[in-house]
C-alpha positions as CSV (number, residue, x, y, z in Angstrom):
1,X,-0.3,0.1,0.1
2,X,1.2,3.5,-0.5
3,X,0.5,6.7,0.8
4,X,-1.9,7.7,-1.4
5,X,-3.9,4.4,-0.6
6,X,-3.2,5.4,3.3
7,X,-5.0,8.7,3.0
8,X,-7.9,6.7,1.5
9,X,-8.3,4.5,3.6
10,X,-8.3,7.1,6.3
11,X,-11.3,8.9,4.4
12,X,-13.4,5.8,3.8
13,X,-13.1,4.7,7.9
14,X,-14.2,8.2,8.6
15,X,-10.7,9.8,9.9
16,X,-11.2,12.9,7.6
17,X,-14.3,13.8,9.7
18,X,-12.8,13.3,13.3
19,X,-13.3,10.8,16.2
20,X,-17.1,10.9,15.8
21,X,-17.5,9.2,12.5
22,X,-14.6,6.7,13.7
23,X,-17.0,5.9,16.9
24,X,-19.9,5.2,14.5
25,X,-18.0,2.3,12.4
26,X,-16.7,-0.6,14.6
27,X,-14.8,-2.3,11.8
28,X,-12.6,0.8,12.0
29,X,-10.2,-1.4,14.8
30,X,-9.7,-3.8,12.3
31,X,-8.8,-1.5,9.5
32,X,-6.5,0.5,11.8
33,X,-4.6,-2.9,12.1
34,X,-4.2,-3.6,8.8
35,X,-3.0,0.0,8.1
36,X,-0.7,-0.2,11.1
37,X,0.9,-3.5,9.4
38,X,1.5,-1.4,6.6
39,X,2.7,1.4,8.0
40,X,4.4,1.1,11.5
41,X,5.9,4.6,11.7
42,X,2.2,5.6,12.1
43,X,2.2,3.7,15.9
44,X,3.9,6.9,17.5
45,X,4.2,5.5,20.9
46,X,5.1,2.1,19.2
47,X,2.9,0.1,21.8
48,X,1.4,-1.8,18.7
49,X,-2.1,-0.5,18.3
50,X,-2.6,2.2,15.8
51,X,-5.4,4.7,17.4
52,X,-7.2,7.4,15.0
53,X,-5.2,9.7,16.8
54,X,-1.8,8.4,15.9
55,X,-3.4,8.1,12.3
56,X,-4.4,11.8,11.7
57,X,-1.3,12.8,13.0
58,X,0.6,10.4,11.0
59,X,-1.4,12.0,7.9
60,X,-0.6,15.7,8.7
61,X,3.3,14.5,9.2
62,X,3.7,12.9,5.9
63,X,1.3,15.4,4.1
64,X,-1.3,14.8,2.0
65,X,-1.2,13.3,-1.3
66,X,-2.2,16.4,-3.2
67,X,0.4,18.5,-1.1
68,X,2.6,20.7,-3.1
69,X,0.4,20.3,-6.2
70,X,0.0,23.6,-6.7
71,X,3.6,24.4,-7.1
72,X,3.9,21.3,-9.3
73,X,6.4,19.7,-7.4
74,X,4.8,16.2,-6.2
75,X,4.2,15.3,-9.7
76,X,2.1,12.0,-8.4
77,X,4.8,10.5,-7.2
78,X,3.2,9.4,-4.6
79,X,5.4,10.5,-1.5
80,X,5.6,14.5,-0.4
81,X,8.3,16.7,-1.7
82,X,7.6,19.8,-0.2
83,X,6.1,20.1,3.1
84,X,6.1,22.3,6.1
85,X,8.8,21.8,8.5
86,X,8.4,22.8,12.3
87,X,9.7,26.0,13.1
88,X,11.2,24.7,16.4
89,X,14.4,23.7,14.0
90,X,15.3,27.1,13.4
91,X,15.5,27.8,17.1
92,X,19.1,27.6,18.6
93,X,18.4,24.6,21.0
94,X,15.3,21.9,21.1
95,X,12.9,21.6,23.2
96,X,13.8,20.9,27.1
97,X,12.4,18.0,27.3
98,X,14.4,16.2,24.3
99,X,15.9,13.2,25.1
100,X,18.8,14.2,23.9
101,X,19.9,16.4,26.9
102,X,19.0,13.8,29.1
103,X,21.8,11.6,30.7
104,X,23.0,8.5,29.2
105,X,21.0,6.3,32.0
106,X,17.8,8.2,31.8
107,X,17.9,7.7,28.1
108,X,18.0,4.1,28.1
109,X,15.1,3.9,30.9
110,X,13.0,6.3,28.7
111,X,13.7,3.9,25.8
112,X,13.0,0.3,28.1
113,X,9.7,1.9,29.0
114,X,8.5,2.3,25.5
115,X,10.1,-0.6,24.0
116,X,9.1,-3.3,26.4
117,X,9.0,-6.9,25.3
118,X,10.3,-5.7,21.9
119,X,14.1,-5.8,22.8
120,X,16.3,-4.9,24.6
121,X,16.8,-1.3,25.8
122,X,20.4,-1.2,24.4
123,X,22.0,-2.9,21.6
124,X,25.7,-3.6,21.8
125,X,28.7,-5.4,20.9
126,X,32.2,-6.0,21.8
127,X,34.7,-4.6,19.6
128,X,34.8,-6.9,16.6
129,X,38.2,-9.0,16.3
130,X,37.1,-9.8,12.7
131,X,37.5,-6.0,11.4
132,X,33.8,-5.5,11.1
133,X,32.6,-1.7,12.2
134,X,29.6,-1.2,14.6
135,X,27.1,0.9,12.4
136,X,23.9,2.3,13.1
137,X,21.9,3.9,10.6
138,X,18.6,5.7,9.8
139,X,16.8,5.5,6.5
140,X,13.9,4.7,3.9
141,X,13.2,2.4,1.1
142,X,16.3,3.9,-1.0
143,X,18.5,2.4,2.0
144,X,16.9,-0.5,2.7
145,X,18.5,-2.5,0.0
146,X,22.0,-1.7,0.9
147,X,21.1,-2.3,4.8
148,X,19.9,-5.9,3.7
149,X,22.9,-7.1,1.5
150,X,25.7,-5.2,3.2
151,X,25.7,-8.1,6.1
152,X,25.3,-10.9,3.8
153,X,28.7,-9.1,1.8
154,X,30.6,-8.7,5.2
155,X,29.9,-12.4,6.1
156,X,31.1,-13.2,2.6
157,X,34.4,-11.4,3.6
158,X,34.6,-13.0,6.6
159,X,33.0,-10.6,8.9
160,X,30.0,-10.8,11.3
161,X,28.4,-7.4,10.9
162,X,26.7,-5.4,13.7
163,X,24.3,-3.3,12.2
164,X,21.5,-1.5,14.0
165,X,18.6,0.5,12.5
166,X,15.7,2.8,12.9
167,X,14.1,2.9,9.6
168,X,10.7,3.7,8.1
169,X,9.1,4.6,4.8
170,X,9.8,7.6,3.0
171,X,9.7,10.7,4.9
172,X,9.4,9.0,8.4
173,X,13.0,7.6,7.7
174,X,14.8,10.9,6.9
175,X,17.0,12.1,9.4
176,X,15.0,15.1,10.3
177,X,12.4,12.6,11.0
178,X,13.7,10.0,12.9
179,X,15.5,12.8,15.2
180,X,12.0,14.6,16.2
181,X,10.6,10.9,16.8
182,X,13.4,9.5,19.2
183,X,13.3,12.9,21.0
184,X,9.8,13.1,21.4
185,X,9.7,16.7,19.9
186,X,7.5,18.7,18.0
187,X,5.0,16.4,16.3
188,X,6.2,13.6,18.9
189,X,5.8,15.5,22.1
190,X,5.6,13.3,25.1
191,X,6.2,10.2,22.7
192,X,9.6,9.9,22.5
193,X,10.9,6.4,21.0
194,X,14.8,6.8,21.1
195,X,15.7,3.4,19.8
196,X,19.0,4.5,18.2
197,X,20.1,7.4,20.9
198,X,19.7,4.7,23.7
199,X,22.3,2.8,22.3
200,X,24.5,5.3,21.2
201,X,24.5,6.8,24.6
202,X,25.1,3.8,26.6
203,X,27.4,1.2,23.9
204,X,30.1,1.7,21.5
205,X,29.9,2.1,17.7
206,X,31.9,2.8,14.9
207,X,29.9,4.4,12.3
208,X,26.6,5.9,11.3
209,X,24.8,6.2,7.7
210,X,21.9,7.7,6.5
211,X,19.8,8.0,3.5
212,X,19.2,11.5,2.0
213,X,15.5,13.0,1.5
214,X,13.7,15.8,0.1
215,X,14.2,19.6,1.8
216,X,17.0,18.2,3.4
217,X,19.7,20.7,5.4
218,X,22.7,20.1,7.4
219,X,21.1,20.7,10.6
220,X,19.0,17.6,10.3
221,X,22.4,15.6,10.2
222,X,24.4,17.6,12.7
223,X,22.3,17.0,15.7
224,X,22.9,13.2,14.9
225,X,26.7,13.4,14.4
226,X,26.9,15.9,17.5
227,X,24.9,13.3,19.7
228,X,27.3,10.6,18.3
229,X,30.6,12.1,19.1
230,X,29.7,13.1,22.6
231,X,29.6,9.6,23.2
232,X,31.8,7.7,20.5
233,X,34.3,10.5,19.6
234,X,35.9,8.1,17.0
235,X,32.7,7.8,15.0
236,X,32.2,8.6,11.5
237,X,29.2,9.3,9.3
238,X,28.3,7.9,5.8
239,X,25.6,9.6,3.7
240,X,24.1,8.1,0.7
241,X,23.7,10.3,-2.5
242,X,20.5,8.0,-3.9
243,X,20.6,8.3,-7.8
244,X,18.9,10.2,-10.4
245,X,15.1,10.4,-11.0
246,X,12.6,10.7,-13.5
247,X,11.3,13.9,-11.3
248,X,14.5,15.7,-12.4
249,X,13.1,15.6,-16.0
250,X,10.3,18.4,-17.1
251,X,8.4,15.0,-18.7
252,X,8.6,11.2,-18.7
253,X,10.5,10.1,-21.8
254,X,8.7,8.3,-24.3
255,X,11.8,5.7,-24.8
256,X,14.9,4.6,-23.1
257,X,16.7,5.8,-25.9
258,X,16.4,9.3,-24.3
259,X,18.6,8.2,-21.9
260,X,22.5,8.8,-23.3
261,X,25.4,8.7,-21.5
262,X,25.1,12.8,-21.8
263,X,21.8,12.8,-20.2
264,X,23.1,10.5,-17.6
265,X,25.8,12.5,-16.6
266,X,23.5,15.9,-16.5
267,X,21.4,14.1,-14.2
268,X,24.1,13.1,-11.9
269,X,25.7,16.5,-11.7
270,X,22.2,17.9,-10.7
271,X,22.1,15.7,-7.9
272,X,25.9,16.1,-7.0
273,X,25.0,20.1,-7.0
274,X,22.0,19.3,-4.5
275,X,23.7,17.4,-1.8
276,X,26.6,19.6,-2.2
277,X,24.4,22.3,-0.1
278,X,24.0,19.5,2.6
279,X,27.3,17.4,2.3
280,X,29.6,20.7,1.7
281,X,29.0,22.4,5.2
282,X,29.1,19.0,7.0
283,X,32.3,17.9,5.7
284,X,33.7,22.0,6.9
285,X,32.0,21.5,10.2
286,X,33.2,18.2,11.0
287,X,36.7,17.4,9.0
288,X,37.9,14.0,8.5
289,X,34.5,12.5,9.7
290,X,31.8,12.7,7.1
291,X,31.7,10.9,3.8
292,X,29.4,10.2,0.8
293,X,28.4,6.6,-0.3
294,X,28.2,7.0,-3.8
295,X,25.4,5.2,-4.6
296,X,24.2,7.7,-7.4
297,X,27.7,7.4,-9.1
298,X,27.3,3.5,-9.1
299,X,24.0,3.8,-10.9
300,X,25.0,5.8,-13.0
301,X,27.8,3.8,-14.4
302,X,25.7,0.6,-14.0
303,X,23.3,2.6,-16.7
304,X,26.1,3.1,-19.2
305,X,27.2,-0.6,-19.0
306,X,24.0,-1.6,-19.6
307,X,23.4,1.0,-22.5
308,X,26.7,-0.8,-24.1
309,X,25.4,-4.1,-23.5
310,X,27.4,-4.9,-20.4
311,X,24.8,-6.0,-18.0
312,X,24.2,-9.7,-18.8
313,X,20.4,-10.4,-17.7
314,X,19.3,-6.9,-17.4
315,X,16.7,-5.7,-20.0
316,X,16.1,-2.5,-19.5
317,X,16.7,1.1,-17.7
318,X,13.1,2.0,-16.1
319,X,10.6,-0.1,-16.0
320,X,7.8,2.7,-16.2
321,X,9.4,3.5,-19.6
322,X,10.1,0.2,-20.7
323,X,8.4,-1.9,-19.2
324,X,10.9,-4.6,-18.5
325,X,10.9,-6.2,-15.7
326,X,14.6,-6.5,-15.1
327,X,15.2,-2.7,-15.1
328,X,17.6,-0.7,-13.3
329,X,14.8,1.1,-11.6
330,X,11.4,-0.6,-11.3
331,X,8.8,2.4,-10.2
332,X,8.6,6.5,-10.9
333,X,10.3,7.1,-7.8
334,X,13.1,5.5,-8.8
335,X,13.3,2.0,-6.5
336,X,15.9,-0.6,-7.2
337,X,14.8,-3.1,-9.7
338,X,15.8,-7.1,-9.2
339,X,19.4,-7.7,-8.2
340,X,20.3,-4.2,-7.7
341,X,20.0,-4.5,-4.2
342,X,23.4,-6.1,-4.2
343,X,25.0,-3.0,-5.9
344,X,24.2,-0.8,-3.2
345,X,25.3,-2.9,-0.8
346,X,28.7,-3.5,-2.6
347,X,28.9,0.5,-2.3
348,X,28.0,0.4,1.3
349,X,30.7,-2.4,2.2
350,X,33.4,-0.7,-0.1
351,X,33.1,2.8,1.5
352,X,33.3,1.6,4.9
353,X,35.9,-0.9,4.6
354,X,37.8,0.5,2.1
355,X,37.9,-2.6,0.3
356,X,36.9,-3.8,-3.4
357,X,34.0,-6.6,-3.2
358,X,36.0,-7.9,-6.1
359,X,38.2,-9.3,-3.8
360,X,36.0,-11.5,-1.7
361,X,36.5,-15.4,-2.7
362,X,33.8,-17.0,-0.8
363,X,30.3,-17.6,-1.6
364,X,28.0,-14.6,-0.3
365,X,24.9,-16.2,0.7
366,X,22.3,-13.7,-0.5
367,X,19.7,-16.6,-1.2
368,X,16.8,-16.4,-3.4
369,X,17.2,-17.0,-7.1
370,X,20.3,-18.7,-7.7
371,X,20.2,-17.8,-11.5
372,X,19.8,-14.1,-11.2
373,X,21.8,-11.8,-10.6
374,X,24.3,-14.6,-12.6
375,X,27.8,-14.9,-11.7
376,X,29.3,-12.5,-14.4
377,X,26.3,-9.7,-13.7
378,X,27.2,-9.8,-10.0
379,X,31.2,-9.5,-10.7
380,X,30.1,-6.7,-12.9
381,X,28.3,-4.9,-10.0
382,X,31.4,-5.4,-7.6
383,X,33.5,-3.8,-10.2
384,X,31.1,-0.6,-10.7
385,X,30.6,-0.3,-6.9
386,X,34.7,-0.1,-6.5
387,X,35.0,2.0,-9.5
388,X,32.0,4.7,-7.8
389,X,33.7,4.2,-4.7
390,X,37.5,4.6,-5.3
391,X,36.5,7.7,-7.9
392,X,34.6,9.6,-5.8
393,X,36.1,12.6,-3.8
394,X,34.2,12.2,-1.0
395,X,34.3,8.4,-0.2
396,X,37.5,8.9,1.8
397,X,38.6,6.2,-0.6
398,X,41.6,6.0,-3.3
399,X,43.0,3.5,-4.9
400,X,46.0,4.4,-7.1
401,X,47.7,1.3,-7.7
402,X,44.6,-0.6,-8.4
403,X,44.8,-3.4,-6.3
404,X,41.5,-2.8,-4.3
405,X,42.8,-1.6,-1.6
406,X,42.6,1.5,-0.1
407,X,45.2,3.3,0.2
408,X,45.1,4.4,3.5
409,X,44.6,0.5,4.7
410,X,48.1,0.1,3.0
411,X,49.9,3.7,4.0
412,X,47.8,5.0,7.3
413,X,50.4,7.8,6.6
414,X,48.2,9.1,4.0
415,X,45.1,9.4,6.1
416,X,44.1,13.3,6.0
417,X,41.2,15.4,6.3
418,X,38.8,16.5,3.7
């Protein structure tokens, strides 16, 4: 179910008219639970039950399906791309009740109360002896493919990947939304859910990962970075830059022939300029701490390889244009097509560990269809990932001797601030 279906469901069940309409329909309790399964982020207090108040609050938070249409910015993509942000973000400090201002033990107790029976209040890992990094992360559906495959890739490389995430669909997985939700501020007053904050404040971590979202600003990330560095001063931070989307075009192309190398480069450059508004200030404020996960470059490289007929088994670029199931992108918004979850996972792995996935000799336990992606396509994904990572100026990785190892790993003296 997409967000538009969620809004339609709210209307049908009477939520658009308030609690009195809800009370008149005894079937709404069942419908609420169905919505909860599709949109767990709507359950703001995480008690496993969705109330009509929470449903209305979620509707207001993510925006109605026609929001922004007057400005022509949403273009029917199913998620809000322009939306109001609480004015509290413009103040020097968050509300005093924000969880981030609590002592570590109080943060732990706060999460223990709301997460009772759902898992430990604090997730922690001893320092791995196999070279793995302890990673926390937030993100949405553009990040989930990599979050799913990176631990499997690390396992193939002989590591057990500690990864603890707090994710959500669309806006609800953004850095800003998760900060508000975890702290119990702005739209979440009185309902803090510090899933990551509790573990960050009470355990050791090495890195944090983020996915981008519309209308991003540096301060949506710096709050997380400041909190992490308070408790784990050696942590580093990795921001995905997503990939080109059809929304960058004035109209949907009639044919995939539209996508030449030049067009792909232009779309990629637009993305870089947009993300530079967020990443550049962060890299300046936190020297040697903030890096890019170059997923955009990897997908552009993959598209160029496809145009040249070098992605065996891949049938098209965009499913919404070419109507091919095995395409790089599967929908209007730009979610990854079948098999490309591996490419994103390889980019994550290569950036965090400074090693080409081409060097992994053992079998990677991806599961699923053993015939697709084929071995040759998988090897191409690994090659593309390392090229994207080693050539991106903000990844923190270089490979001047082309041996598949970060130059810094081979000579730590080369480590410099960005």
